[in-house]
VEXMITOR-597312 format. One line per 4 residues: their letters; for each residue x, y, z of C-alpha. Coordinates in steps of 0.02 Angstrom, whole numbers, plus 50000, padded with zeros to 5 digits. Layout:
% residues N
a) X,Y,Z ~ ...
% end
This chain:
% residues 627
xxxx) 49031,51111,51234 ~ 49011,50932,51215 ~ 48914,50878,51066 ~ 48871,50689,51036
xxxx) 48779,50614,50881 ~ 48808,50413,50887 ~ 48689,50404,50996 ~ 48564,50515,51038
xxxx) 48597,50706,50985 ~ 48653,50771,51173 ~ 48747,50951,51207 ~ 48841,50964,51362
xxxx) 48930,51123,51417 ~ 49118,51107,51466 ~ 49070,51079,51648 ~ 48975,50923,51603
xxxx) 48803,50977,51638 ~ 48696,50916,51511 ~ 48548,51041,51402 ~ 48402,50979,51371
xxxx) 48361,50978,51201 ~ 48143,50914,51171 ~ 48097,50914,50990 ~ 48145,50782,50877
xxxx) 48183,50897,50725 ~ 48297,51005,50807 ~ 48402,50848,50852 ~ 48386,50806,50691
xxxx) 48445,50963,50616 ~ 48576,50991,50742 ~ 48624,50810,50703 ~ 48649,50855,50509
xxxx) 48744,51025,50524 ~ 48858,50917,50639 ~ 48891,50804,50514 ~ 48949,50950,50385
xxxx) 49022,51049,50534 ~ 49146,51197,50435 ~ 49050,51172,50284 ~ 48886,51240,50216
xxxx) 48751,51149,50166 ~ 48633,51211,50045 ~ 48434,51229,50117 ~ 48385,51106,49970
xxxx) 48507,50986,50045 ~ 48442,51025,50244 ~ 48275,51022,50204 ~ 48283,50850,50089
xxxx) 48393,50788,50252 ~ 48254,50810,50372 ~ 48084,50754,50258 ~ 48128,50673,50117
xxxx) 47991,50674,49999 ~ 47867,50724,50137 ~ 47927,50894,50132 ~ 47813,51030,50211
xxxx) 47687,51174,50122 ~ 47824,51293,50150 ~ 48009,51205,50186 ~ 48093,51377,50209
xxxx) 47981,51438,50341 ~ 47991,51252,50389 ~ 48177,51272,50444 ~ 48162,51456,50500
xxxx) 48052,51412,50626 ~ 48160,51247,50672 ~ 48296,51328,50679 ~ 48275,51478,50788
xxxx) 48180,51343,50916 ~ 48369,51280,50880 ~ 48445,51441,50938 ~ 48341,51467,51077
xxxx) 48355,51280,51158 ~ 48542,51292,51146 ~ 48700,51405,51160 ~ 48745,51387,50955
xxxx) 48696,51562,50913 ~ 48896,51609,50886 ~ 48942,51439,50803 ~ 48781,51444,50673
xxxx) 48827,51550,50489 ~ 48657,51562,50371 ~ 48670,51649,50203 ~ 48616,51651,50047
xxxx) 48708,51469,49995 ~ 48635,51386,50156 ~ 48675,51349,50331 ~ 48824,51279,50438
xxxx) 48906,51261,50599 ~ 49070,51294,50637 ~ 49142,51222,50799 ~ 49277,51329,50888
xxxx) 49428,51266,50936 ~ 49378,51181,51137 ~ 49211,51117,51075 ~ 49216,50896,51063
xxxx) 49103,50820,50913 ~ 49112,50628,50984 ~ 49127,50580,50814 ~ 49303,50638,50785
xxxx) 49337,50568,50949 ~ 49291,50414,50877 ~ 49398,50427,50696 ~ 49549,50497,50819
xxxx) 49562,50350,50914 ~ 49506,50206,50792 ~ 49679,50292,50707 ~ 49796,50293,50859
xxxx) 49710,50105,50885 ~ 49797,50076,50690 ~ 49959,50180,50718 ~ 49978,50052,50860
xxxx) 49940,49901,50756 ~ 50042,49959,50625 ~ 50203,49959,50749 ~ 50155,49793,50870
xxxx) 50072,49847,50990 ~ 49934,49743,51014 ~ 49874,49771,51178 ~ 49867,49973,51164
xxxx) 49781,49920,50987 ~ 49643,49831,51083 ~ 49637,49975,51190 ~ 49631,50131,51073
xxxx) 49480,50003,50973 ~ 49372,49982,51146 ~ 49374,50160,51190 ~ 49316,50220,51019
xxxx) 49167,50103,51019 ~ 49129,50173,51187 ~ 49097,50307,51089 ~ 48941,50250,51037
xxxx) 48766,50276,51099 ~ 48614,50125,51080 ~ 48534,50148,51006 ~ 48656,50200,50870
xxxx) 48611,50361,50750 ~ 48452,50379,50862 ~ 48420,50584,50774 ~ 48497,50550,50595
xxxx) 48331,50530,50488 ~ 48301,50400,50374 ~ 48278,50482,50227 ~ 48348,50446,50053
xxxx) 48475,50587,50055 ~ 48542,50527,50238 ~ 48527,50320,50212 ~ 48698,50334,50130
xxxx) 48796,50429,50271 ~ 48707,50326,50405 ~ 48764,50153,50302 ~ 48950,50250,50290
xxxx) 48949,50303,50490 ~ 48905,50109,50523 ~ 49009,50038,50430 ~ 49147,50133,50481
xxxx) 49093,50062,50679 ~ 49076,49879,50608 ~ 49258,49885,50531 ~ 49322,49950,50711
xxxx) 49199,49815,50797 ~ 49295,49681,50670 ~ 49472,49771,50713 ~ 49458,49755,50907
xxxx) 49421,49579,50902 ~ 49541,49531,50779 ~ 49680,49637,50931 ~ 49576,49538,51070
xxxx) 49598,49362,50967 ~ 49780,49411,50946 ~ 49815,49437,51122 ~ 49720,49247,51179
xxxx) 49565,49280,51223 ~ 49443,49173,51117 ~ 49360,49091,51262 ~ 49292,49277,51323
xxxx) 49251,49312,51124 ~ 49132,49154,51105 ~ 48995,49219,51182 ~ 48986,49392,51069
xxxx) 49049,49313,50924 ~ 48895,49189,50915 ~ 48775,49363,50957 ~ 48869,49438,50834
xxxx) 48842,49320,50657 ~ 48659,49313,50716 ~ 48639,49498,50708 ~ 48747,49504,50560
xxxx) 48727,49366,50467 ~ 48814,49421,50277 ~ 48973,49497,50362 ~ 49084,49344,50305
xxxx) 49233,49422,50418 ~ 49114,49383,50579 ~ 49090,49186,50552 ~ 49292,49208,50540
xxxx) 49313,49261,50681 ~ 49184,49129,50777 ~ 49250,48993,50698 ~ 49429,49029,50742
xxxx) 49386,49085,50918 ~ 49292,48895,50916 ~ 49446,48817,50834 ~ 49581,48893,50978
xxxx) 49471,48818,51100 ~ 49462,48662,51043 ~ 49298,48624,50982 ~ 49326,48579,50809
xxxx) 49197,48500,50762 ~ 49088,48639,50829 ~ 49197,48761,50702 ~ 49179,48651,50568
xxxx) 48989,48661,50591 ~ 48986,48813,50630 ~ 49066,48833,50430 ~ 48939,48735,50363
xxxx) 48806,48856,50460 ~ 48880,48995,50357 ~ 48907,48904,50188 ~ 48710,48828,50215
xxxx) 48651,49024,50230 ~ 48746,49087,50091 ~ 48718,48986,49961 ~ 48535,48915,50002
xxxx) 48462,49122,50036 ~ 48587,49200,49928 ~ 48639,49099,49789 ~ 48841,49129,49820
xxxx) 48957,49031,49912 ~ 49062,49080,50037 ~ 49210,49201,50001 ~ 49444,49129,49979
xxxx) 49484,49177,50165 ~ 49310,49099,50251 ~ 49325,48945,50134 ~ 49519,48942,50174
xxxx) 49488,48939,50376 ~ 49412,48770,50332 ~ 49537,48707,50218 ~ 49657,48752,50383
xxxx) 49560,48665,50503 ~ 49515,48521,50401 ~ 49713,48491,50373 ~ 49743,48493,50547
xxxx) 49819,48661,50524 ~ 49990,48593,50487 ~ 50097,48746,50496 ~ 50001,48798,50668
xxxx) 49948,48966,50563 ~ 49784,48954,50708 ~ 49863,48930,50858 ~ 49797,49035,51022
xxxx) 49965,49163,51035 ~ 50081,49113,51183 ~ 50072,49213,51326 ~ 50228,49327,51311
xxxx) 50295,49260,51498 ~ 50316,49069,51434 ~ 50394,49149,51265 ~ 50509,49229,51408
xxxx) 50536,49067,51494 ~ 50564,48982,51362 ~ 50701,49075,51298 ~ 50790,49074,51453
xxxx) 50793,48884,51483 ~ 50852,48849,51301 ~ 51043,48818,51292 ~ 51124,48952,51165
xxxx) 51215,48887,51032 ~ 51407,48916,51028 ~ 51436,49056,50876 ~ 51492,48964,50744
xxxx) 51367,48876,50731 ~ 51232,48895,50590 ~ 51065,48829,50575 ~ 51045,48722,50444
xxxx) 50888,48731,50314 ~ 50740,48626,50337 ~ 50750,48496,50178 ~ 50637,48534,50049
xxxx) 50614,48710,50087 ~ 50668,48849,49949 ~ 50773,48972,49989 ~ 50789,49041,49820
xxxx) 50834,49241,49844 ~ 50993,49286,49781 ~ 51116,49356,49891 ~ 51080,49515,50007
xxxx) 51172,49664,49925 ~ 51347,49733,49991 ~ 51355,49925,50043 ~ 51163,49955,50067
xxxx) 51132,50144,50121 ~ 51002,50224,50201 ~ 50817,50195,50118 ~ 50762,50222,50302
xxxx) 50594,50291,50282 ~ 50562,50153,50119 ~ 50578,50012,50244 ~ 50471,50082,50391
xxxx) 50328,50069,50242 ~ 50388,49893,50203 ~ 50373,49815,50380 ~ 50211,49920,50423
xxxx) 50155,49826,50291 ~ 50217,49656,50310 ~ 50138,49670,50515 ~ 49993,49679,50415
xxxx) 49978,49470,50378 ~ 49854,49385,50453 ~ 49811,49195,50465 ~ 49658,49222,50440
xxxx) 49652,49398,50313 ~ 49554,49408,50163 ~ 49726,49404,50054 ~ 49910,49390,50051
xxxx) 50020,49570,50063 ~ 50063,49636,49925 ~ 50191,49759,49899 ~ 50253,49845,49741
xxxx) 50423,49929,49731 ~ 50441,50052,49572 ~ 50540,50167,49500 ~ 50648,50226,49354
xxxx) 50789,50118,49280 ~ 50936,50099,49401 ~ 50869,50177,49566 ~ 50905,50016,49659
xxxx) 50732,49954,49668 ~ 50792,49769,49668 ~ 50931,49813,49796 ~ 50781,49877,49917
xxxx) 50665,49717,49887 ~ 50805,49592,49936 ~ 50887,49690,50061 ~ 50712,49703,50150
xxxx) 50653,49514,50117 ~ 50823,49437,50186 ~ 50791,49546,50316 ~ 50611,49470,50351
xxxx) 50640,49304,50301 ~ 50628,49219,50445 ~ 50438,49266,50462 ~ 50423,49131,50328
xxxx) 50448,48950,50404 ~ 50412,48861,50219 ~ 50533,48961,50113 ~ 50558,49081,50011
xxxx) 50548,49126,49819 ~ 50606,49233,49695 ~ 50555,49251,49529 ~ 50635,49352,49423
xxxx) 50504,49412,49242 ~ 50656,49480,49137 ~ 50531,49622,49083 ~ 50676,49727,49068
xxxx) 50844,49665,49020 ~ 50943,49602,48862 ~ 50827,49450,48817 ~ 50693,49498,48697
xxxx) 50550,49384,48770 ~ 50503,49416,48947 ~ 50473,49256,49063 ~ 50304,49171,49024
xxxx) 50189,49144,49172 ~ 50197,48946,49161 ~ 50395,48959,49151 ~ 50384,49038,49286
xxxx) 50275,48930,49388 ~ 50362,48793,49335 ~ 50537,48864,49399 ~ 50482,48893,49559
xxxx) 50381,48744,49587 ~ 50485,48625,49546 ~ 50589,48621,49710 ~ 50439,48592,49788
xxxx) 50313,48466,49696 ~ 50321,48340,49563 ~ 50282,48431,49406 ~ 50174,48358,49234
xxxx) 50259,48385,49061 ~ 50283,48545,49000 ~ 50157,48549,48848 ~ 50029,48453,48950
xxxx) 49946,48607,49025 ~ 49860,48769,49013 ~ 49905,48929,49096 ~ 49731,48935,49191
xxxx) 49799,48738,49260 ~ 49975,48820,49294 ~ 49896,48980,49392 ~ 49775,48822,49476
xxxx) 49938,48709,49528 ~ 50015,48861,49581 ~ 49902,48918,49716 ~ 49858,48770,49754
xxxx) 50032,48718,49810 ~ 50041,48884,49888 ~ 49879,48858,50016 ~ 49972,48773,50135
xxxx) 50113,48867,50145 ~ 50203,49041,50219 ~ 50317,49067,50088 ~ 50378,49279,50047
xxxx) 50374,49284,49869 ~ 50467,49416,49790 ~ 50437,49465,49593 ~ 50572,49555,49528
xxxx) 50567,49647,49366 ~ 50382,49644,49306 ~ 50321,49725,49140 ~ 50132,49731,49204
xxxx) 50000,49689,49348 ~ 49930,49564,49194 ~ 50091,49474,49192 ~ 50113,49439,49392
xxxx) 49925,49417,49422 ~ 49932,49221,49418 ~ 50102,49252,49531 ~ 49998,49328,49656
xxxx) 49923,49145,49764 ~ 49762,49162,49865 ~ 49837,49139,50064 ~ 49852,49265,50183
xxxx) 49985,49192,50266 ~ 50093,49233,50142 ~ 50181,49419,50059 ~ 50232,49455,49876
xxxx) 50341,49592,49830 ~ 50347,49643,49671 ~ 50465,49750,49568 ~ 50410,49870,49421
xxxx) 50492,49984,49308 ~ 50324,50032,49271 ~ 50182,50086,49404 ~ 50096,49934,49377
xxxx) 49936,50025,49485 ~ 49805,49885,49420 ~ 49865,49783,49580 ~ 49793,49916,49707
xxxx) 49631,49885,49618 ~ 49632,49678,49592 ~ 49749,49626,49749 ~ 49758,49792,49876
xxxx) 49944,49822,49825 ~ 50057,49928,49939 ~ 50134,50065,49807 ~ 50304,50117,49844
xxxx) 50398,50246,49726 ~ 50581,50246,49748 ~ 50668,50409,49736 ~ 50843,50464,49704
xxxx) 50917,50441,49906 ~ 50970,50600,49986 ~ 51122,50689,49942 ~ 51217,50619,50116
xxxx) 51154,50454,50070 ~ 51201,50456,49895 ~ 51399,50515,49956 ~ 51360,50362,50081
xxxx) 51336,50243,49951 ~ 51491,50285,49848 ~ 51589,50322,49982 ~ 51558,50126,50069
xxxx) 51602,50042,49875 ~ 51768,50192,49880 ~ 51802,50116,50058 ~ 51772,49948,50016
xxxx) 51933,49957,49914 ~ 52039,50060,49999 ~ 52010,50200,49861 ~ 52063,50383,49945
xxxx) 51906,50500,49943 ~ 51926,50693,49891 ~ 51790,50763,49998 ~ 51760,50888,49844
xxxx) 51766,50744,49712 ~ 51659,50629,49794 ~ 51508,50769,49798 ~ 51543,50822,49617
xxxx) 51549,50617,49542 ~ 51385,50622,49669 ~ 51316,50745,49563 ~ 51349,50705,49396
xxxx) 51283,50523,49437 ~ 51110,50632,49470 ~ 51115,50519,49636 ~ 51050,50376,49527
xxxx) 51102,50204,49641 ~ 51156,50124,49462 ~ 51284,50273,49420 ~ 51353,50259,49576
xxxx) 51398,50094,49578 ~ 51482,50110,49390 ~ 51577,50265,49437 ~ 51633,50174,49589
xxxx) 51668,50025,49482 ~ 51768,50134,49387 ~ 51846,50236,49517 ~ 51910,50034,49604
xxxx) 51980,49995,49408 ~ 52115,50121,49410 ~ 52180,50154,49576 ~ 52320,50271,49542
xxxx) 52197,50393,49447 ~ 52147,50519,49573 ~ 51937,50537,49614 ~ 51964,50714,49538
xxxx) 52003,50633,49360 ~ 51836,50557,49368 ~ 51760,50683,49418 ~ 51824,50791,49277
xxxx) 51779,50645,49164 ~ 51583,50667,49233 ~ 51566,50877,49188 ~ 51559,50826,48987
xxxx) 51360,50794,48962 ~ 51403,50708,48818 ~ 51537,50599,48888 ~ 51431,50584,49020
xxxx) 51341,50404,48962 ~ 51508,50327,48893 ~ 51601,50346,49047 ~ 51475,50268,49157
xxxx) 51493,50106,49044 ~ 51543,49969,49117 ~ 51615,49803,49058 ~ 51429,49712,49064
xxxx) 51252,49757,48991 ~ 51216,49747,49183 ~ 51348,49892,49222 ~ 51304,50007,49071
xxxx) 51184,50165,49122 ~ 51149,50169,48946 ~ 51084,49975,48932 ~ 50979,50002,49087
xxxx) 50889,50154,49003 ~ 50868,50067,48827 ~ 50772,49932,48932 ~ 50623,50058,48950
xxxx) 50643,50149,48780 ~ 50622,49966,48687 ~ 50424,49974,48798 ~ 50384,50139,48747
xxxx) 50272,50161,48611 ~ 50300,50250,48455 ~ 50237,50391,48504 ~ 50294,50396,48701
xxxx) 50474,50371,48587 ~ 50472,50505,48467 ~ 50388,50631,48644 ~ 50542,50575,48734
xxxx) 50659,50602,48591 ~ 50577,50764,48526 ~ 50611,50820,48751 ~ 50801,50758,48713
xxxx) 50814,50839,48557 ~ 50764,50998,48637 ~ 50878,50948,48806 ~ 50698,50989,48918
xxxx) 50724,50982,49098 ~ 50546,51066,49139 ~ 50405,51058,49021 ~ 50221,51094,49013
xxxx) 50092,50963,48920 ~ 50040,51134,48795 ~ 50221,51157,48780 ~ 50269,51009,48729
xxxx) 50139,50954,48593 ~ 50203,51125,48523 ~ 50403,51060,48507 ~ 50339,50912,48459
xxxx) 50196,50975,48319 ~ 50040,50866,48401 ~ 49900,50927,48462 ~ 49904,50944,48663
xxxx) 49797,50811,48718 ~ 49908,50681,48651 ~ 50075,50763,48712 ~ 49982,50722,48873
xxxx) 49955,50563,48817 ~ 50114,50507,48754 ~ 50193,50619,48934 ~ 50088,50513,49037
xxxx) 50138,50354,48953 ~ 50313,50401,48991 ~ 50278,50438,49186 ~ 50188,50299,49196
xxxx) 50378,50211,49133 ~ 50459,50329,49252 ~ 50562,50390,49112 ~ 50534,50572,49162
xxxx) 50401,50638,49327 ~ 50259,50731,49318 ~ 50280,50836,49483 ~ 50102,50961,49442
xxxx) 49963,50929,49369 ~ 50022,50927,49171 ~ 50214,50984,49241 ~ 50331,50849,49200
xxxx) 50517,50848,49231 ~ 50675,50765,49142 ~ 50831,50718,49243 ~ 50947,50744,49184
xxxx) 51043,50558,49144 ~ 50893,50507,49062 ~ 50883,50676,48973 ~ 51071,50652,48905
xxxx) 50992,50494,48835 ~ 50855,50551,48778 ~ 50974,50666,48681 ~ 51067,50546,48612
xxxx) 50914,50438,48561 ~ 50871,50597,48434 ~ 51021,50628,48373 ~ 51035,50426,48343
xxxx) 50884,50420,48249 ~ 50908,50592,48154 ~ 50729,50648,48230 ~ 50765,50843,48306
xxxx) 50644,50953,48227 ~ 50717,51099,48137 ~ 50642,51223,48293 ~ 50782,51181,48416
xxx) 50763,51315,48560 ~ 50764,51264,48706 ~ 50539,51317,48780
% end
């Protein structure tokens, strides 16, 4: 059977033959049940959805009567579920519901978008919209219970429609879209995204004055009727047009045929030539890490996020890489930043906030902004501006630039808020040992938590470091060293450095040294604090609250690997609620891992450091039995 609810409710047999459902109330009941397919709705909900506050004298009897008529009018008897808890409709495997088809096609369109296939995305978005009837949702009762459902469905339709227009604009179809966009802004004057798309289409058609006049009309509507100014993306679009679009970010796309022809005519440079960056363009990224191995899944996620950038989007793309000390956040960020650097003609900025390191204080926002803006503009004296003025100057400077910004070693969301520009053509990558979930709420950031690499990737990382210095590699010893380092990238690099520094000592000897848990942290100690696993853990430990630090030491003293919040509370002699709070803080700092609700895991190297801190600070509880 084929069911349709996105227009008028219709039912067709598999061969396409329609089935007439004459009574409006029966169509409405079928629609509500289809919207809630695979779950039952109570009789009270169904009555409220159908009649709202205007209930018949006997709602139960009226429901039974309509359902009886629906059973007689349609072959749904085998699909209808009834009982004391209400009614449900279970679709058969070969049944088709237009709502499910709409959702599936929209999902395929967004997948094509992420893969960069704009043409396929446009086709799927159009097919998704074709599933809707006219008028839309004609048989859903406009009752208080159903009004939010109607609003949500229409919002999904509008979002797909806007995405289709974005795809069509990316395909250079701005002239064909103009009449449609003009009618949409008339029908939906409060959807600022519609105005953005119309203004962009007018500008690409060479109608710059009309584009600016359209912005004025949109602004007048919002200010006079609703007392609000246009949002940032709409204002930013106007500023770009007024400035003549200096970066050509609004220019229509070049047809692929012309790109290929131009590339064929262009003379190829000699192999030894290295292109020089334009004068005044910052290239602040540190060197790309050598011997970078793996992280294919994370790189795919970062690439998908970068592909979401749009010159007329609402905000810049923000990606946060978080994870425990030594997991390789900065290495991944730098590797990816160098990989996509050529997408940003106005350069790359690098800001190290130093939240976790040997310095006692993090870099202030003012210091960070001054350091990155110094090559770009003339700055006033340091003491003449407030933090808010620095943030405004930073946003203004970034507004007309297409720049990649890498913010390394951040402490919390508040520290980086002022360093995220408003310009949608920018991308911001942030690394932190903490989760920075606040940025997900405030900026729609994409959060990626790094875990230890796979066993094969970890061995490959260690082997590549050893092979680069002609160190003999014993396969068995390589595996043992990898596991002793808990597959932590920083520990593997330190171990490789130790092996390289002693070329006459077999790798087997290093494996033997790392077998002792008590000696392991001493072995993984380099000549600098940046090459010392103990120092890396200490910078996170110093940032803990007193309750979190005590819980950390208690777990270390008992050599805990896995524990529940209740057991941790008993060990620390605190209520379960206090233990949960402390454990949550440790998990937020990535010093332990919550692998199930209120169940936590301590990785080997971190556990060894926690035990060491417990011994140092004499904080071992009287009962040292491991739970």
